[in-house]
C-alpha positions as CSV (number, residue, x, y, z in Angstrom):
1,X,4.3,-2.8,3.9
2,X,2.8,0.2,5.7
3,X,6.2,1.9,5.8
4,X,7.0,1.4,2.1
5,X,6.7,4.5,-0.1
6,X,3.4,5.0,-2.0
7,X,3.7,6.2,-5.6
8,X,0.4,8.0,-6.0
9,X,0.4,10.1,-2.9
10,X,-1.4,10.1,0.4
11,X,-4.2,7.6,1.1
12,X,-7.6,8.6,-0.3
13,X,-9.7,6.1,1.6
14,X,-9.9,3.8,4.6
15,X,-11.9,0.6,4.2
16,X,-12.3,-3.0,5.3
17,X,-11.9,-6.2,3.2
18,X,-12.6,-9.9,3.6
19,X,-15.4,-9.6,6.2
20,X,-16.7,-12.6,4.3
21,X,-14.8,-14.9,1.9
22,X,-17.0,-13.7,-0.9
23,X,-15.5,-10.2,-0.7
24,X,-12.2,-11.6,-2.0
25,X,-12.6,-13.7,-5.1
26,X,-9.6,-14.9,-7.1
27,X,-9.6,-17.1,-10.2
28,X,-6.5,-18.5,-11.9
29,X,-6.1,-17.8,-15.6
30,X,-4.8,-21.0,-17.2
31,X,-1.5,-21.0,-19.0
32,X,-2.3,-24.0,-21.3
33,X,-5.0,-26.3,-22.6
34,X,-5.2,-29.8,-21.3
35,X,-3.9,-32.4,-23.7
36,X,-6.9,-34.7,-23.3
37,X,-4.7,-37.7,-22.8
38,X,-2.5,-39.1,-20.0
39,X,-2.8,-40.2,-16.4
40,X,-3.1,-36.8,-14.7
41,X,-6.6,-35.7,-14.1
42,X,-6.9,-31.9,-14.1
43,X,-9.6,-30.6,-11.8
44,X,-10.9,-27.0,-11.9
45,X,-12.1,-26.4,-8.4
46,X,-13.9,-23.6,-6.5
47,X,-13.1,-23.4,-2.8
48,X,-14.6,-21.3,0.0
49,X,-12.7,-20.8,3.2
50,X,-10.1,-23.4,2.2
51,X,-6.4,-23.0,1.4
52,X,-4.6,-24.8,-1.3
53,X,-2.7,-27.2,0.9
54,X,-5.9,-28.4,2.6
55,X,-7.6,-28.8,-0.7
56,X,-4.7,-30.8,-2.1
57,X,-4.9,-33.1,0.9
58,X,-8.6,-33.6,0.4
59,X,-8.1,-34.4,-3.3
60,X,-5.4,-36.9,-2.4
61,X,-7.6,-38.7,0.1
62,X,-10.4,-38.8,-2.5
63,X,-8.1,-40.3,-5.2
64,X,-6.4,-42.7,-2.7
65,X,-2.9,-41.4,-3.6
66,X,-0.1,-39.7,-1.8
67,X,-0.1,-35.9,-1.5
68,X,3.0,-35.8,-3.6
69,X,0.8,-37.0,-6.6
70,X,-1.1,-33.7,-6.5
71,X,0.1,-30.7,-8.5
72,X,-1.1,-27.1,-8.4
73,X,0.2,-23.9,-10.1
74,X,-0.4,-21.4,-7.3
75,X,-1.1,-21.0,-3.6
76,X,-4.4,-19.5,-2.7
77,X,-5.4,-18.1,0.7
78,X,-8.1,-19.6,3.0
79,X,-10.0,-16.4,3.6
80,X,-11.4,-16.1,0.1
81,X,-13.5,-17.8,-2.6
82,X,-10.9,-19.1,-5.1
83,X,-10.9,-21.0,-8.4
84,X,-7.8,-22.9,-9.3
85,X,-6.6,-26.1,-11.0
86,X,-5.2,-29.2,-9.4
87,X,-3.7,-32.2,-11.1
88,X,-3.9,-35.7,-9.6
89,X,-1.9,-38.7,-10.9
90,X,-4.3,-41.6,-11.3
91,X,-2.7,-44.7,-12.7
92,X,-4.7,-46.5,-15.4
93,X,-7.1,-43.5,-15.4
94,X,-9.5,-45.2,-13.0
95,X,-10.8,-42.2,-11.0
96,X,-13.3,-42.3,-8.2
97,X,-16.7,-40.6,-8.8
98,X,-16.4,-36.8,-9.0
99,X,-19.5,-36.5,-6.9
100,X,-17.7,-38.0,-3.9
101,X,-15.3,-35.0,-3.9
102,X,-18.1,-32.3,-3.9
103,X,-18.9,-30.5,-0.7
104,X,-20.2,-27.1,0.4
105,X,-16.6,-25.8,0.7
106,X,-15.2,-27.5,-2.5
107,X,-16.9,-27.8,-5.8
108,X,-15.4,-29.4,-9.0
109,X,-16.3,-27.1,-11.9
110,X,-14.6,-29.1,-14.6
111,X,-12.1,-31.9,-15.3
112,X,-9.9,-33.2,-18.1
113,X,-7.0,-35.6,-18.6
114,X,-3.5,-34.3,-19.1
115,X,-0.1,-35.8,-19.8
116,X,1.9,-34.1,-17.0
117,X,1.7,-33.1,-13.4
118,X,0.7,-29.4,-13.0
119,X,3.9,-27.5,-12.0
120,X,4.1,-24.4,-9.9
121,X,3.8,-21.2,-11.9
122,X,1.9,-22.8,-14.8
123,X,-0.7,-20.1,-15.1
124,X,-1.2,-16.9,-17.1
125,X,-2.1,-14.9,-14.0
126,X,-5.0,-14.3,-11.6
127,X,-8.3,-12.4,-11.9
128,X,-9.6,-10.7,-8.8
129,X,-13.0,-9.3,-7.8
130,X,-12.7,-7.6,-4.4
131,X,-15.2,-5.7,-2.3
132,X,-14.1,-2.9,0.0
133,X,-16.6,-2.0,2.7
134,X,-17.1,0.7,5.2
135,X,-15.3,3.1,2.9
136,X,-14.3,6.5,4.3
137,X,-13.2,9.0,1.7
138,X,-14.4,11.3,-1.0
139,X,-15.7,9.4,-4.0
140,X,-14.2,11.8,-6.5
141,X,-10.7,11.4,-5.0
142,X,-11.1,7.7,-4.9
143,X,-12.1,7.5,-8.6
144,X,-9.3,9.8,-9.6
145,X,-6.8,7.6,-7.8
146,X,-8.2,4.5,-9.6
147,X,-7.8,6.3,-12.9
148,X,-4.2,7.1,-12.1
149,X,-3.5,3.5,-11.2
150,X,-5.1,2.3,-14.4
151,X,-3.0,4.7,-16.5
152,X,0.3,4.5,-14.6
153,X,0.3,1.3,-12.7
154,X,1.7,0.7,-9.2
155,X,5.0,-0.3,-7.7
156,X,5.4,-4.0,-8.0
157,X,6.0,-4.7,-4.3
158,X,6.0,-8.2,-2.8
159,X,2.9,-8.3,-0.6
160,X,2.8,-9.0,3.1
161,X,1.9,-12.6,2.4
162,X,5.6,-13.2,1.7
163,X,6.7,-12.0,5.1
164,X,4.3,-13.7,7.6
165,X,2.5,-12.0,10.4
166,X,4.3,-8.9,11.6
167,X,7.0,-9.5,9.0
168,X,8.6,-12.2,11.1
169,X,9.8,-14.3,8.2
170,X,12.7,-11.9,7.6
171,X,14.1,-12.3,11.1
172,X,13.6,-16.0,10.8
173,X,15.6,-16.0,7.6
174,X,18.4,-14.1,9.4
175,X,18.3,-16.7,12.1
176,X,18.4,-19.5,9.5
177,X,21.4,-18.0,7.8
178,X,23.1,-17.8,11.2
179,X,22.7,-21.5,11.7
180,X,19.1,-22.3,12.9
181,X,17.8,-25.4,11.3
182,X,14.8,-25.2,9.1
183,X,12.6,-27.8,7.4
184,X,12.7,-27.9,3.6
185,X,9.4,-26.1,3.0
186,X,10.2,-23.6,5.7
187,X,13.6,-23.0,4.1
188,X,12.1,-22.3,0.7
189,X,9.6,-19.8,2.3
190,X,12.4,-18.0,4.2
191,X,14.6,-17.7,1.2
192,X,11.7,-16.1,-0.7
193,X,11.1,-13.7,2.2
194,X,14.7,-12.7,2.2
195,X,14.8,-12.0,-1.5
196,X,11.5,-10.1,-1.3
197,X,12.7,-7.9,1.5
198,X,15.7,-6.8,-0.5
199,X,13.7,-6.2,-3.7
200,X,11.2,-4.1,-1.8
201,X,13.9,-2.0,-0.3
202,X,15.3,-1.2,-3.8
203,X,11.8,-0.5,-5.2
204,X,10.9,1.8,-2.2
205,X,14.1,3.8,-2.8
206,X,13.1,4.4,-6.4
207,X,9.5,5.2,-5.4
208,X,10.9,7.8,-2.9
209,X,13.0,9.3,-5.7
210,X,10.0,9.3,-8.1
211,X,11.8,7.2,-10.8
212,X,10.3,3.7,-10.2
213,X,8.6,3.8,-13.6
214,X,11.2,5.9,-15.5
215,X,14.4,5.2,-17.3
216,X,17.7,5.7,-15.5
217,X,21.3,5.3,-16.6
218,X,22.2,1.6,-16.4
219,X,18.6,0.3,-16.5
220,X,17.9,-3.4,-17.0
221,X,14.7,-3.9,-18.8
222,X,12.1,-6.6,-18.4
223,X,9.7,-7.6,-21.2
224,X,6.0,-7.3,-20.1
225,X,4.4,-10.6,-19.4
226,X,7.8,-12.4,-19.4
227,X,10.9,-13.0,-17.3
228,X,13.1,-12.1,-20.2
229,X,15.5,-9.2,-19.5
230,X,17.9,-7.1,-21.6
231,X,20.4,-4.3,-21.1
232,X,21.7,-2.2,-19.6
233,X,21.9,-0.1,-22.8
234,X,21.6,3.5,-23.7
235,X,18.1,4.9,-23.7
236,X,16.7,5.5,-27.2
237,X,13.5,7.0,-28.5
238,X,12.4,3.4,-29.3
239,X,13.0,2.2,-25.7
240,X,11.2,5.3,-24.4
241,X,8.2,4.5,-26.5
242,X,8.2,0.9,-25.4
243,X,8.4,2.1,-21.8
244,X,5.4,4.4,-22.3
245,X,3.4,1.6,-24.0
246,X,4.1,-0.8,-21.0
247,X,5.9,-3.2,-23.4
248,X,8.9,-3.1,-21.1
249,X,9.5,-2.2,-17.4
250,X,12.5,-1.1,-15.3
251,X,13.6,-4.0,-13.1
252,X,15.2,-4.6,-9.7
253,X,17.3,-7.4,-8.3
254,X,16.1,-10.7,-6.8
255,X,19.3,-11.3,-4.9
256,X,21.7,-14.1,-5.3
257,X,25.3,-15.0,-6.2
258,X,27.0,-13.2,-9.1
259,X,27.3,-9.7,-10.3
260,X,24.4,-7.2,-10.4
261,X,23.4,-6.8,-14.0
262,X,22.6,-3.1,-13.6
263,X,25.2,-0.4,-14.0
264,X,25.5,3.4,-13.5
265,X,22.9,5.2,-11.5
266,X,20.7,2.1,-11.2
267,X,23.4,0.0,-9.7
268,X,24.3,2.7,-7.2
269,X,20.7,3.0,-6.0
270,X,20.5,-0.8,-5.7
271,X,23.7,-1.1,-3.7
272,X,22.8,1.7,-1.3
273,X,19.3,0.2,-0.7
274,X,20.6,-3.2,0.3
275,X,23.3,-1.8,2.6
276,X,23.2,-2.2,6.3
277,X,23.5,-5.0,8.9
278,X,20.2,-6.9,8.3
279,X,20.4,-6.5,4.5
280,X,24.0,-7.7,4.5
281,X,23.1,-10.9,6.4
282,X,20.3,-11.5,3.9
283,X,22.5,-11.0,0.9
284,X,25.2,-13.2,2.3
285,X,22.7,-15.9,3.2
286,X,21.1,-15.9,-0.2
287,X,24.5,-16.1,-1.9
288,X,25.6,-19.0,0.3
289,X,22.3,-20.8,-0.4
290,X,23.2,-21.0,-4.0
291,X,20.6,-18.6,-5.5
292,X,21.7,-16.6,-8.5
293,X,21.0,-13.0,-9.4
294,X,17.7,-12.6,-11.2
295,X,15.4,-9.6,-11.9
296,X,11.8,-8.6,-11.3
297,X,9.8,-5.7,-12.9
298,X,9.5,-2.6,-10.7
299,X,6.2,-1.7,-12.3
300,X,2.8,-3.5,-12.2
301,X,-0.2,-2.4,-14.3
302,X,-3.5,-4.1,-13.4
303,X,-5.2,-5.3,-16.5
304,X,-8.9,-4.6,-17.2
305,X,-9.2,-2.5,-14.1
306,X,-12.9,-1.7,-13.5
307,X,-14.9,-0.6,-10.5
308,X,-18.5,0.0,-9.4
309,X,-20.1,1.3,-6.3
310,X,-22.4,-1.2,-4.6
311,X,-23.6,1.5,-2.2
312,X,-22.3,4.7,-0.7
313,X,-19.7,2.8,1.4
314,X,-19.0,-0.3,-0.7
315,X,-16.8,-0.5,-3.8
316,X,-16.2,-3.5,-6.0
317,X,-12.9,-3.7,-7.9
318,X,-12.1,-6.1,-10.7
319,X,-8.7,-6.6,-12.4
320,X,-6.2,-9.2,-13.5
321,X,-2.5,-9.5,-12.5
322,X,0.4,-11.5,-13.9
323,X,1.7,-14.5,-11.8
324,X,3.6,-13.6,-8.7
325,X,2.0,-10.2,-8.3
326,X,-0.2,-9.1,-5.4
327,X,-3.7,-7.6,-5.2
328,X,-2.6,-6.0,-1.9
329,X,0.0,-3.9,-3.7
330,X,-2.7,-2.5,-5.9
331,X,-5.1,-1.7,-3.0
332,X,-2.5,-0.1,-0.8
333,X,-2.1,2.7,-3.4
334,X,-5.7,3.6,-2.6
335,X,-5.3,3.9,1.1
336,X,-5.5,2.0,4.4
337,X,-7.2,-1.3,4.0
338,X,-8.0,-3.3,7.1
339,X,-8.1,-7.0,6.3
340,X,-10.4,-9.1,8.5
341,X,-8.1,-12.1,7.9
342,X,-4.6,-10.7,7.8
343,X,-3.9,-7.0,8.3
344,X,-2.4,-5.3,5.2
């Protein structure tokens, strides 16, 4: 990620984050209301220093069910304070006492019955409250950069979480495609890393060219807040107005089998960006794995971006992002952020 092009210019600050879990707060925004009936108990949980998998295991033990009976919409990191929903299948709706699940690290904030297991991706987004400490940089320049991010957005890169420490997941994906055996969960993770690497290459090329948020010949458009795409089609005044209003975004490929949907200048950029030995192996592996061509928005605009200075060297940021988008991609447009848990 440190080598990927920045859209807003040189860094304006250096800072630290996640010295404590409280400096990285994330809350899921629910995508639906519980039905109030059924055998799946929806738990809204706040966790401190606990990842999603560990919390799911603890909930399964509390309920006396297999871990496969637990559902959750998103995966949250351990080095944070996080609020998210879990579903647990409880036959005959005879649940143990909620108090037995409570601890200093895990608190149940609410519960309701629902008719189905909570599937991955069943959320409207995530809300973040982050604290940057030990800031070095001029306050005026930092606030100008935040204003620019609020107005223009940032490149919608996949964050380093997709690639593992040191980006090792990409090389592991290459090895898997060459024949190394991988467990089911590892295989899913490595396929995602391979796709993310190719998408980031395309997006970086467009950031370098200064057209990551502009309309080019052959553009495929993605509706804001949706996975729906349309095009390519000729640019009109109406499309230009929708682009300016953040109703639609240029998109890039999530690689798989089939033809690229883009055409013209966009298609040429995409093919050049995913050229080369490693990229070729990733493309071939994804196609042989049976994945199909999809698209992802190139542009990300944080919603309700706000900030306040806690002191001369501490800045609190608050914003919301759609599902599948990364707070780290927002922060890297500010500058160099040293993560006490995982370097950005």
